[in-house]
Every structure is written in C-alpha cells, then in structure tokens.
PDB file of N, CA, C, O and CB in Angstrom:
ATOM      1  N   MET A   1       1.621  12.245 -81.583  1.00  0.00           N
ATOM      2  CA  MET A   1       2.644  11.210 -81.664  1.00  0.00           C
ATOM      3  C   MET A   1       1.995   9.855 -81.918  1.00  0.00           C
ATOM      4  O   MET A   1       0.840   9.623 -81.560  1.00  0.00           O
ATOM      5  CB  MET A   1       3.488  11.173 -80.372  1.00  0.00           C
ATOM      6  N   SER A   2       2.743   8.991 -82.526  1.00  0.00           N
ATOM      7  CA  SER A   2       2.235   7.648 -82.791  1.00  0.00           C
ATOM      8  C   SER A   2       2.420   6.762 -81.561  1.00  0.00           C
ATOM      9  O   SER A   2       3.103   7.131 -80.605  1.00  0.00           O
ATOM     10  CB  SER A   2       2.946   7.030 -84.012  1.00  0.00           C
ATOM     11  N   ILE A   3       1.811   5.614 -81.609  1.00  0.00           N
ATOM     12  CA  ILE A   3       1.951   4.662 -80.506  1.00  0.00           C
ATOM     13  C   ILE A   3       3.407   4.230 -80.371  1.00  0.00           C
ATOM     14  O   ILE A   3       3.916   4.096 -79.258  1.00  0.00           O
ATOM     15  CB  ILE A   3       1.040   3.431 -80.724  1.00  0.00           C
ATOM     16  N   LEU A   4       4.070   4.013 -81.488  1.00  0.00           N
ATOM     17  CA  LEU A   4       5.481   3.621 -81.457  1.00  0.00           C
ATOM     18  C   LEU A   4       6.336   4.716 -80.821  1.00  0.00           C
ATOM     19  O   LEU A   4       7.245   4.423 -80.045  1.00  0.00           O
ATOM     20  CB  LEU A   4       5.986   3.313 -82.878  1.00  0.00           C
ATOM     21  N   GLY A   5       6.049   5.961 -81.145  1.00  0.00           N
ATOM     22  CA  GLY A   5       6.775   7.075 -80.543  1.00  0.00           C
ATOM     23  C   GLY A   5       6.540   7.156 -79.047  1.00  0.00           C
ATOM     24  O   GLY A   5       7.460   7.430 -78.276  1.00  0.00           O
ATOM     25  N   ASP A   6       5.287   6.914 -78.637  1.00  0.00           N
ATOM     26  CA  ASP A   6       4.965   6.911 -77.206  1.00  0.00           C
ATOM     27  C   ASP A   6       5.727   5.806 -76.483  1.00  0.00           C
ATOM     28  O   ASP A   6       6.277   6.029 -75.405  1.00  0.00           O
ATOM     29  CB  ASP A   6       3.450   6.737 -76.994  1.00  0.00           C
ATOM     30  N   LEU A   7       5.756   4.623 -77.072  1.00  0.00           N
ATOM     31  CA  LEU A   7       6.465   3.502 -76.455  1.00  0.00           C
ATOM     32  C   LEU A   7       7.962   3.773 -76.350  1.00  0.00           C
ATOM     33  O   LEU A   7       8.584   3.434 -75.343  1.00  0.00           O
ATOM     34  CB  LEU A   7       6.225   2.224 -77.252  1.00  0.00           C
ATOM     35  N   GLN A   8       8.533   4.372 -77.364  1.00  0.00           N
ATOM     36  CA  GLN A   8       9.959   4.692 -77.326  1.00  0.00           C
ATOM     37  C   GLN A   8      10.254   5.741 -76.260  1.00  0.00           C
ATOM     38  O   GLN A   8      11.292   5.680 -75.601  1.00  0.00           O
ATOM     39  CB  GLN A   8      10.434   5.186 -78.698  1.00  0.00           C
ATOM     40  N   ALA A   9       9.355   6.698 -76.087  1.00  0.00           N
ATOM     41  CA  ALA A   9       9.545   7.722 -75.059  1.00  0.00           C
ATOM     42  C   ALA A   9       9.486   7.105 -73.669  1.00  0.00           C
ATOM     43  O   ALA A   9      10.289   7.446 -72.800  1.00  0.00           O
ATOM     44  CB  ALA A   9       8.485   8.827 -75.194  1.00  0.00           C
ATOM     45  N   VAL A  10       8.541   6.202 -73.457  1.00  0.00           N
ATOM     46  CA  VAL A  10       8.428   5.529 -72.159  1.00  0.00           C
ATOM     47  C   VAL A  10       9.654   4.653 -71.914  1.00  0.00           C
ATOM     48  O   VAL A  10      10.183   4.632 -70.803  1.00  0.00           O
ATOM     49  CB  VAL A  10       7.135   4.678 -72.091  1.00  0.00           C
ATOM     50  N   ALA A  11      10.108   3.936 -72.929  1.00  0.00           N
ATOM     51  CA  ALA A  11      11.289   3.081 -72.787  1.00  0.00           C
ATOM     52  C   ALA A  11      12.527   3.909 -72.453  1.00  0.00           C
ATOM     53  O   ALA A  11      13.344   3.497 -71.630  1.00  0.00           O
ATOM     54  CB  ALA A  11      11.525   2.276 -74.073  1.00  0.00           C
ATOM     55  N   ALA A  12      12.668   5.050 -73.073  1.00  0.00           N
ATOM     56  CA  ALA A  12      13.815   5.917 -72.788  1.00  0.00           C
ATOM     57  C   ALA A  12      13.764   6.431 -71.357  1.00  0.00           C
ATOM     58  O   ALA A  12      14.792   6.511 -70.684  1.00  0.00           O
ATOM     59  CB  ALA A  12      13.855   7.097 -73.770  1.00  0.00           C
ATOM     60  N   LYS A  13      12.574   6.778 -70.895  1.00  0.00           N
ATOM     61  CA  LYS A  13      12.419   7.273 -69.528  1.00  0.00           C
ATOM     62  C   LYS A  13      12.726   6.168 -68.522  1.00  0.00           C
ATOM     63  O   LYS A  13      13.383   6.417 -67.511  1.00  0.00           O
ATOM     64  CB  LYS A  13      10.994   7.817 -69.305  1.00  0.00           C
ATOM     65  N   LEU A  14      12.259   4.954 -68.788  1.00  0.00           N
ATOM     66  CA  LEU A  14      12.509   3.839 -67.879  1.00  0.00           C
ATOM     67  C   LEU A  14      13.974   3.439 -67.866  1.00  0.00           C
ATOM     68  O   LEU A  14      14.493   3.063 -66.816  1.00  0.00           O
ATOM     69  CB  LEU A  14      11.656   2.648 -68.263  1.00  0.00           C
ATOM     70  N   SER A  15      14.648   3.509 -68.994  1.00  0.00           N
ATOM     71  CA  SER A  15      16.055   3.124 -69.029  1.00  0.00           C
ATOM     72  C   SER A  15      16.908   4.079 -68.202  1.00  0.00           C
ATOM     73  O   SER A  15      17.939   3.674 -67.665  1.00  0.00           O
ATOM     74  CB  SER A  15      16.558   3.084 -70.470  1.00  0.00           C
ATOM     75  N   LEU A  16      16.500   5.321 -68.094  1.00  0.00           N
ATOM     76  CA  LEU A  16      17.224   6.268 -67.245  1.00  0.00           C
ATOM     77  C   LEU A  16      17.036   5.931 -65.778  1.00  0.00           C
ATOM     78  O   LEU A  16      17.927   6.189 -64.968  1.00  0.00           O
ATOM     79  CB  LEU A  16      16.760   7.699 -67.518  1.00  0.00           C
ATOM     80  N   GLN A  17      15.890   5.359 -65.418  1.00  0.00           N
ATOM     81  CA  GLN A  17      15.605   5.023 -64.031  1.00  0.00           C
ATOM     82  C   GLN A  17      16.249   3.703 -63.620  1.00  0.00           C
ATOM     83  O   GLN A  17      16.398   3.443 -62.426  1.00  0.00           O
ATOM     84  CB  GLN A  17      14.108   4.956 -63.810  1.00  0.00           C
ATOM     85  N   ASP A  18      16.632   2.868 -64.576  1.00  0.00           N
ATOM     86  CA  ASP A  18      17.222   1.566 -64.271  1.00  0.00           C
ATOM     87  C   ASP A  18      18.717   1.734 -64.032  1.00  0.00           C
ATOM     88  O   ASP A  18      19.533   1.439 -64.906  1.00  0.00           O
ATOM     89  CB  ASP A  18      16.958   0.552 -65.419  1.00  0.00           C
ATOM     90  N   ASN A  19      19.063   2.206 -62.852  1.00  0.00           N
ATOM     91  CA  ASN A  19      20.465   2.468 -62.536  1.00  0.00           C
ATOM     92  C   ASN A  19      21.032   1.402 -61.602  1.00  0.00           C
ATOM     93  O   ASN A  19      21.922   1.676 -60.797  1.00  0.00           O
ATOM     94  CB  ASN A  19      20.615   3.850 -61.904  1.00  0.00           C
ATOM     95  N   ARG A  20      20.503   0.176 -61.721  1.00  0.00           N
ATOM     96  CA  ARG A  20      21.014  -0.917 -60.904  1.00  0.00           C
ATOM     97  C   ARG A  20      22.421  -1.291 -61.353  1.00  0.00           C
ATOM     98  O   ARG A  20      22.804  -1.068 -62.502  1.00  0.00           O
ATOM     99  CB  ARG A  20      20.080  -2.140 -60.980  1.00  0.00           C
ATOM    100  N   GLN A  21      23.173  -1.859 -60.434  1.00  0.00           N
ATOM    101  CA  GLN A  21      24.544  -2.266 -60.733  1.00  0.00           C
ATOM    102  C   GLN A  21      24.548  -3.453 -61.690  1.00  0.00           C
ATOM    103  O   GLN A  21      23.633  -4.277 -61.675  1.00  0.00           O
ATOM    104  CB  GLN A  21      25.301  -2.620 -59.436  1.00  0.00           C
ATOM    105  N   THR A  22      25.579  -3.533 -62.518  1.00  0.00           N
ATOM    106  CA  THR A  22      25.768  -4.670 -63.413  1.00  0.00           C
ATOM    107  C   THR A  22      26.492  -5.772 -62.656  1.00  0.00           C
ATOM    108  O   THR A  22      27.359  -5.500 -61.825  1.00  0.00           O
ATOM    109  CB  THR A  22      26.561  -4.260 -64.689  1.00  0.00           C
ATOM    110  N   CYS A  23      26.135  -7.007 -62.943  1.00  0.00           N
ATOM    111  CA  CYS A  23      26.741  -8.165 -62.289  1.00  0.00           C
ATOM    112  C   CYS A  23      28.241  -8.209 -62.577  1.00  0.00           C
ATOM    113  O   CYS A  23      28.659  -8.097 -63.729  1.00  0.00           O
ATOM    114  CB  CYS A  23      26.063  -9.474 -62.759  1.00  0.00           C
ATOM    115  N   ALA A  24      29.046  -8.371 -61.534  1.00  0.00           N
ATOM    116  CA  ALA A  24      30.499  -8.429 -61.687  1.00  0.00           C
ATOM    117  C   ALA A  24      30.956  -9.765 -62.264  1.00  0.00           C
ATOM    118  O   ALA A  24      32.063  -9.858 -62.795  1.00  0.00           O
ATOM    119  CB  ALA A  24      31.178  -8.187 -60.348  1.00  0.00           C
ATOM    120  N   PHE A  25      30.122 -10.799 -62.168  1.00  0.00           N
ATOM    121  CA  PHE A  25      30.500 -12.124 -62.660  1.00  0.00           C
ATOM    122  C   PHE A  25      30.289 -12.257 -64.161  1.00  0.00           C
ATOM    123  O   PHE A  25      31.202 -12.648 -64.888  1.00  0.00           O
ATOM    124  CB  PHE A  25      29.708 -13.196 -61.937  1.00  0.00           C
ATOM    125  N   CYS A  26      29.071 -11.928 -64.631  1.00  0.00           N
ATOM    126  CA  CYS A  26      28.769 -12.139 -66.051  1.00  0.00           C
ATOM    127  C   CYS A  26      28.831 -10.854 -66.874  1.00  0.00           C
ATOM    128  O   CYS A  26      29.040 -10.909 -68.085  1.00  0.00           O
ATOM    129  CB  CYS A  26      27.399 -12.759 -66.194  1.00  0.00           C
ATOM    130  N   GLY A  27      28.652  -9.706 -66.236  1.00  0.00           N
ATOM    131  CA  GLY A  27      28.697  -8.433 -66.939  1.00  0.00           C
ATOM    132  C   GLY A  27      27.463  -8.124 -67.769  1.00  0.00           C
ATOM    133  O   GLY A  27      27.406  -7.074 -68.409  1.00  0.00           O
ATOM    134  N   LYS A  28      26.468  -9.016 -67.775  1.00  0.00           N
ATOM    135  CA  LYS A  28      25.261  -8.830 -68.578  1.00  0.00           C
ATOM    136  C   LYS A  28      24.054  -8.451 -67.734  1.00  0.00           C
ATOM    137  O   LYS A  28      23.332  -7.506 -68.051  1.00  0.00           O
ATOM    138  CB  LYS A  28      24.960 -10.086 -69.355  1.00  0.00           C
ATOM    139  N   GLY A  29      23.844  -9.199 -66.656  1.00  0.00           N
ATOM    140  CA  GLY A  29      22.653  -9.013 -65.833  1.00  0.00           C
ATOM    141  C   GLY A  29      22.760  -7.822 -64.903  1.00  0.00           C
ATOM    142  O   GLY A  29      23.838  -7.274 -64.674  1.00  0.00           O
ATOM    143  N   LYS A  30      21.614  -7.441 -64.376  1.00  0.00           N
ATOM    144  CA  LYS A  30      21.536  -6.387 -63.370  1.00  0.00           C
ATOM    145  C   LYS A  30      21.282  -7.032 -62.013  1.00  0.00           C
ATOM    146  O   LYS A  30      20.666  -8.095 -61.934  1.00  0.00           O
ATOM    147  CB  LYS A  30      20.418  -5.352 -63.717  1.00  0.00           C
ATOM    148  N   LEU A  31      21.755  -6.394 -60.947  1.00  0.00           N
ATOM    149  CA  LEU A  31      21.600  -6.942 -59.610  1.00  0.00           C
ATOM    150  C   LEU A  31      20.269  -6.521 -59.005  1.00  0.00           C
ATOM    151  O   LEU A  31      19.876  -5.356 -59.063  1.00  0.00           O
ATOM    152  CB  LEU A  31      22.753  -6.497 -58.714  1.00  0.00           C
ATOM    153  N   VAL A  32      19.579  -7.515 -58.414  1.00  0.00           N
ATOM    154  CA  VAL A  32      18.285  -7.308 -57.775  1.00  0.00           C
ATOM    155  C   VAL A  32      18.462  -7.551 -56.280  1.00  0.00           C
ATOM    156  O   VAL A  32      18.993  -8.588 -55.882  1.00  0.00           O
ATOM    157  CB  VAL A  32      17.183  -8.252 -58.382  1.00  0.00           C
ATOM    158  N   LEU A  33      18.026  -6.614 -55.454  1.00  0.00           N
ATOM    159  CA  LEU A  33      18.125  -6.757 -54.003  1.00  0.00           C
ATOM    160  C   LEU A  33      17.159  -7.837 -53.543  1.00  0.00           C
ATOM    161  O   LEU A  33      15.959  -7.746 -53.803  1.00  0.00           O
ATOM    162  CB  LEU A  33      17.828  -5.410 -53.284  1.00  0.00           C
ATOM    163  N   ILE A  34      17.680  -8.883 -52.847  1.00  0.00           N
ATOM    164  CA  ILE A  34      16.808  -9.950 -52.365  1.00  0.00           C
ATOM    165  C   ILE A  34      16.777 -10.040 -50.841  1.00  0.00           C
ATOM    166  O   ILE A  34      15.859 -10.643 -50.286  1.00  0.00           O
ATOM    167  CB  ILE A  34      17.251 -11.273 -52.942  1.00  0.00           C
ATOM    168  N   ALA A  35      17.761  -9.454 -50.151  1.00  0.00           N
ATOM    169  CA  ALA A  35      17.776  -9.490 -48.688  1.00  0.00           C
ATOM    170  C   ALA A  35      18.584  -8.315 -48.155  1.00  0.00           C
ATOM    171  O   ALA A  35      19.528  -7.838 -48.785  1.00  0.00           O
ATOM    172  CB  ALA A  35      18.359 -10.829 -48.173  1.00  0.00           C
ATOM    173  N   GLU A  36      18.181  -7.870 -46.977  1.00  0.00           N
ATOM    174  CA  GLU A  36      18.887  -6.776 -46.315  1.00  0.00           C
ATOM    175  C   GLU A  36      18.786  -7.009 -44.818  1.00  0.00           C
ATOM    176  O   GLU A  36      17.697  -7.246 -44.295  1.00  0.00           O
ATOM    177  CB  GLU A  36      18.298  -5.374 -46.717  1.00  0.00           C
ATOM    178  N   ARG A  37      19.920  -6.942 -44.125  1.00  0.00           N
ATOM    179  CA  ARG A  37      19.929  -7.149 -42.677  1.00  0.00           C
ATOM    180  C   ARG A  37      21.025  -6.296 -42.061  1.00  0.00           C
ATOM    181  O   ARG A  37      21.925  -5.841 -42.766  1.00  0.00           O
ATOM    182  CB  ARG A  37      20.135  -8.648 -42.325  1.00  0.00           C
ATOM    183  N   PRO A  38      20.960  -6.076 -40.758  1.00  0.00           N
ATOM    184  CA  PRO A  38      22.030  -5.319 -40.103  1.00  0.00           C
ATOM    185  C   PRO A  38      23.362  -6.065 -40.221  1.00  0.00           C
ATOM    186  O   PRO A  38      23.404  -7.291 -40.125  1.00  0.00           O
ATOM    187  CB  PRO A  38      21.685  -5.067 -38.614  1.00  0.00           C
ATOM    188  N   ASP A  39      24.430  -5.328 -40.426  1.00  0.00           N
ATOM    189  CA  ASP A  39      25.756  -5.920 -40.514  1.00  0.00           C
ATOM    190  C   ASP A  39      26.091  -6.593 -39.185  1.00  0.00           C
ATOM    191  O   ASP A  39      25.833  -6.017 -38.128  1.00  0.00           O
ATOM    192  CB  ASP A  39      26.821  -4.849 -40.878  1.00  0.00           C
ATOM    193  N   PRO A  40      26.668  -7.815 -39.214  1.00  0.00           N
ATOM    194  CA  PRO A  40      26.980  -8.509 -37.968  1.00  0.00           C
ATOM    195  C   PRO A  40      27.926  -7.737 -37.052  1.00  0.00           C
ATOM    196  O   PRO A  40      27.820  -7.844 -35.830  1.00  0.00           O
ATOM    197  CB  PRO A  40      27.577  -9.841 -38.278  1.00  0.00           C
ATOM    198  N   ASN A  41      28.843  -6.966 -37.617  1.00  0.00           N
ATOM    199  CA  ASN A  41      29.819  -6.242 -36.805  1.00  0.00           C
ATOM    200  C   ASN A  41      29.434  -4.795 -36.544  1.00  0.00           C
ATOM    201  O   ASN A  41      29.651  -4.284 -35.445  1.00  0.00           O
ATOM    202  CB  ASN A  41      31.156  -6.281 -37.472  1.00  0.00           C
ATOM    203  N   PHE A  42      28.867  -4.134 -37.538  1.00  0.00           N
ATOM    204  CA  PHE A  42      28.615  -2.703 -37.437  1.00  0.00           C
ATOM    205  C   PHE A  42      27.137  -2.342 -37.523  1.00  0.00           C
ATOM    206  O   PHE A  42      26.798  -1.190 -37.791  1.00  0.00           O
ATOM    207  CB  PHE A  42      29.362  -1.986 -38.513  1.00  0.00           C
ATOM    208  N   GLY A  43      26.256  -3.308 -37.299  1.00  0.00           N
ATOM    209  CA  GLY A  43      24.819  -3.060 -37.357  1.00  0.00           C
ATOM    210  C   GLY A  43      24.354  -2.023 -36.349  1.00  0.00           C
ATOM    211  O   GLY A  43      23.410  -1.278 -36.617  1.00  0.00           O
ATOM    212  N   ALA A  44      25.008  -1.965 -35.187  1.00  0.00           N
ATOM    213  CA  ALA A  44      24.634  -0.984 -34.164  1.00  0.00           C
ATOM    214  C   ALA A  44      24.902   0.443 -34.628  1.00  0.00           C
ATOM    215  O   ALA A  44      24.326   1.392 -34.096  1.00  0.00           O
ATOM    216  CB  ALA A  44      25.393  -1.257 -32.867  1.00  0.00           C
ATOM    217  N   LEU A  45      25.774   0.591 -35.616  1.00  0.00           N
ATOM    218  CA  LEU A  45      26.097   1.911 -36.152  1.00  0.00           C
ATOM    219  C   LEU A  45      25.256   2.257 -37.380  1.00  0.00           C
ATOM    220  O   LEU A  45      25.442   3.307 -37.993  1.00  0.00           O
ATOM    221  CB  LEU A  45      27.572   1.979 -36.506  1.00  0.00           C
ATOM    222  N   GLY A  46      24.323   1.359 -37.734  1.00  0.00           N
ATOM    223  CA  GLY A  46      23.442   1.623 -38.868  1.00  0.00           C
ATOM    224  C   GLY A  46      23.901   1.034 -40.188  1.00  0.00           C
ATOM    225  O   GLY A  46      23.276   1.275 -41.221  1.00  0.00           O
ATOM    226  N   VAL A  47      24.990   0.262 -40.175  1.00  0.00           N
ATOM    227  CA  VAL A  47      25.493  -0.346 -41.405  1.00  0.00           C
ATOM    228  C   VAL A  47      24.648  -1.582 -41.720  1.00  0.00           C
ATOM    229  O   VAL A  47      24.367  -2.390 -40.835  1.00  0.00           O
ATOM    230  CB  VAL A  47      27.009  -0.722 -41.272  1.00  0.00           C
ATOM    231  N   VAL A  48      24.248  -1.722 -42.978  1.00  0.00           N
ATOM    232  CA  VAL A  48      23.443  -2.874 -43.387  1.00  0.00           C
ATOM    233  C   VAL A  48      24.222  -3.734 -44.376  1.00  0.00           C
ATOM    234  O   VAL A  48      25.095  -3.246 -45.095  1.00  0.00           O
ATOM    235  CB  VAL A  48      22.105  -2.413 -44.011  1.00  0.00           C
ATOM    236  N   GLU A  49      23.894  -5.007 -44.397  1.00  0.00           N
ATOM    237  CA  GLU A  49      24.469  -5.950 -45.351  1.00  0.00           C
ATOM    238  C   GLU A  49      23.374  -6.301 -46.350  1.00  0.00           C
ATOM    239  O   GLU A  49      22.292  -6.738 -45.961  1.00  0.00           O
ATOM    240  CB  GLU A  49      25.033  -7.240 -44.634  1.00  0.00           C
ATOM    241  N   GLN A  50      23.651  -6.112 -47.628  1.00  0.00           N
ATOM    242  CA  GLN A  50      22.657  -6.356 -48.667  1.00  0.00           C
ATOM    243  C   GLN A  50      23.096  -7.540 -49.519  1.00  0.00           C
ATOM    244  O   GLN A  50      24.274  -7.687 -49.844  1.00  0.00           O
ATOM    245  CB  GLN A  50      22.450  -5.096 -49.546  1.00  0.00           C
ATOM    246  N   THR A  51      22.126  -8.382 -49.873  1.00  0.00           N
ATOM    247  CA  THR A  51      22.376  -9.519 -50.750  1.00  0.00           C
ATOM    248  C   THR A  51      21.647  -9.279 -52.058  1.00  0.00           C
ATOM    249  O   THR A  51      20.446  -9.006 -52.071  1.00  0.00           O
ATOM    250  CB  THR A  51      21.924 -10.858 -50.092  1.00  0.00           C
ATOM    251  N   PHE A  52      22.379  -9.381 -53.156  1.00  0.00           N
ATOM    252  CA  PHE A  52      21.834  -9.157 -54.492  1.00  0.00           C
ATOM    253  C   PHE A  52      21.936 -10.443 -55.299  1.00  0.00           C
ATOM    254  O   PHE A  52      22.830 -11.259 -55.074  1.00  0.00           O
ATOM    255  CB  PHE A  52      22.576  -7.997 -55.209  1.00  0.00           C
ATOM    256  N   ARG A  53      21.004 -10.619 -56.250  1.00  0.00           N
ATOM    257  CA  ARG A  53      21.046 -11.742 -57.190  1.00  0.00           C
ATOM    258  C   ARG A  53      21.057 -11.178 -58.602  1.00  0.00           C
ATOM    259  O   ARG A  53      20.339 -10.226 -58.905  1.00  0.00           O
ATOM    260  CB  ARG A  53      19.832 -12.712 -56.981  1.00  0.00           C
ATOM    261  N   CYS A  54      21.874 -11.770 -59.460  1.00  0.00           N
ATOM    262  CA  CYS A  54      21.923 -11.366 -60.864  1.00  0.00           C
ATOM    263  C   CYS A  54      20.637 -11.823 -61.547  1.00  0.00           C
ATOM    264  O   CYS A  54      20.212 -12.964 -61.367  1.00  0.00           O
ATOM    265  CB  CYS A  54      23.180 -11.962 -61.581  1.00  0.00           C
ATOM    266  N   ASP A  55      20.013 -10.936 -62.332  1.00  0.00           N
ATOM    267  CA  ASP A  55      18.753 -11.285 -62.992  1.00  0.00           C
ATOM    268  C   ASP A  55      18.951 -11.962 -64.344  1.00  0.00           C
ATOM    269  O   ASP A  55      17.975 -12.233 -65.044  1.00  0.00           O
ATOM    270  CB  ASP A  55      17.917 -10.048 -63.174  1.00  0.00           C
ATOM    271  N   SER A  56      20.188 -12.238 -64.718  1.00  0.00           N
ATOM    272  CA  SER A  56      20.465 -12.955 -65.963  1.00  0.00           C
ATOM    273  C   SER A  56      20.173 -14.441 -65.756  1.00  0.00           C
ATOM    274  O   SER A  56      20.603 -15.027 -64.762  1.00  0.00           O
ATOM    275  CB  SER A  56      21.946 -12.737 -66.421  1.00  0.00           C
ATOM    276  N   ALA A  57      19.441 -15.049 -66.691  1.00  0.00           N
ATOM    277  CA  ALA A  57      19.077 -16.462 -66.575  1.00  0.00           C
ATOM    278  C   ALA A  57      20.308 -17.369 -66.597  1.00  0.00           C
ATOM    279  O   ALA A  57      20.300 -18.427 -65.968  1.00  0.00           O
ATOM    280  CB  ALA A  57      18.125 -16.853 -67.702  1.00  0.00           C
ATOM    281  N   GLU A  58      21.354 -16.975 -67.306  1.00  0.00           N
ATOM    282  CA  GLU A  58      22.557 -17.795 -67.395  1.00  0.00           C
ATOM    283  C   GLU A  58      23.427 -17.703 -66.139  1.00  0.00           C
ATOM    284  O   GLU A  58      24.234 -18.599 -65.889  1.00  0.00           O
ATOM    285  CB  GLU A  58      23.365 -17.385 -68.603  1.00  0.00           C
ATOM    286  N   CYS A  59      23.280 -16.655 -65.357  1.00  0.00           N
ATOM    287  CA  CYS A  59      24.169 -16.405 -64.222  1.00  0.00           C
ATOM    288  C   CYS A  59      23.458 -16.702 -62.893  1.00  0.00           C
ATOM    289  O   CYS A  59      23.604 -17.798 -62.351  1.00  0.00           O
ATOM    290  CB  CYS A  59      24.668 -14.944 -64.244  1.00  0.00           C
ATOM    291  N   GLY A  60      22.707 -15.757 -62.376  1.00  0.00           N
ATOM    292  CA  GLY A  60      21.974 -15.939 -61.125  1.00  0.00           C
ATOM    293  C   GLY A  60      22.832 -15.950 -59.875  1.00  0.00           C
ATOM    294  O   GLY A  60      22.353 -16.347 -58.812  1.00  0.00           O
ATOM    295  N   LYS A  61      24.082 -15.526 -59.968  1.00  0.00           N
ATOM    296  CA  LYS A  61      24.977 -15.558 -58.808  1.00  0.00           C
ATOM    297  C   LYS A  61      24.579 -14.509 -57.770  1.00  0.00           C
ATOM    298  O   LYS A  61      23.945 -13.502 -58.087  1.00  0.00           O
ATOM    299  CB  LYS A  61      26.428 -15.333 -59.250  1.00  0.00           C
ATOM    300  N   LEU A  62      24.972 -14.774 -56.520  1.00  0.00           N
ATOM    301  CA  LEU A  62      24.700 -13.864 -55.413  1.00  0.00           C
ATOM    302  C   LEU A  62      25.905 -12.967 -55.159  1.00  0.00           C
ATOM    303  O   LEU A  62      27.051 -13.388 -55.312  1.00  0.00           O
ATOM    304  CB  LEU A  62      24.339 -14.649 -54.141  1.00  0.00           C
ATOM    305  N   THR A  63      25.632 -11.733 -54.770  1.00  0.00           N
ATOM    306  CA  THR A  63      26.653 -10.767 -54.390  1.00  0.00           C
ATOM    307  C   THR A  63      26.246 -10.186 -53.048  1.00  0.00           C
ATOM    308  O   THR A  63      25.114  -9.731 -52.887  1.00  0.00           O
ATOM    309  CB  THR A  63      26.826  -9.644 -55.474  1.00  0.00           C
ATOM    310  N   ILE A  64      27.156 -10.196 -52.083  1.00  0.00           N
ATOM    311  CA  ILE A  64      26.887  -9.605 -50.773  1.00  0.00           C
ATOM    312  C   ILE A  64      27.683  -8.321 -50.676  1.00  0.00           C
ATOM    313  O   ILE A  64      28.899  -8.305 -50.866  1.00  0.00           O
ATOM    314  CB  ILE A  64      27.251 -10.586 -49.605  1.00  0.00           C
ATOM    315  N   ASP A  65      26.978  -7.251 -50.378  1.00  0.00           N
ATOM    316  CA  ASP A  65      27.606  -5.934 -50.316  1.00  0.00           C
ATOM    317  C   ASP A  65      27.359  -5.331 -48.958  1.00  0.00           C
ATOM    318  O   ASP A  65      27.803  -4.216 -48.688  1.00  0.00           O
ATOM    319  CB  ASP A  65      27.077  -5.005 -51.425  1.00  0.00           C
TER     320      ASP A  65
END
C-alpha cells in the first residue's frame, strides 16, 4: 500500500473511534469532557455531573450533563 492509502486507513479507523457528542448549540463541534464531579443531589447513589466544552473555535460553549 502507498503512504496515502495507509493514512486514509488510519483516518477511517480513527473516525470510527470519535463517537463524541455533537454540540447542541452550533452543531459543528464535538464535546470534550473538562470536568466531572458527584451530582449534588444523587452523588451518594453514584450519579456524576459532567461538564463538556465544544471544541469548535467559533462556539466553545459549556454543556452540563
């Protein structure tokens, strides 16, 4: 295989692994986990609160899940 073919194969494999959520605000960026802590109400039951940031340069909004 050529170098270009190798690069395309690696890119295809990586794109399958990139299953991050799409930003609900801009619809372009992917969400990156930046913080995780126990939920204030249900933390004793193992529920966590996660904070995500959009990786799009134009957006960058936070999402708490």
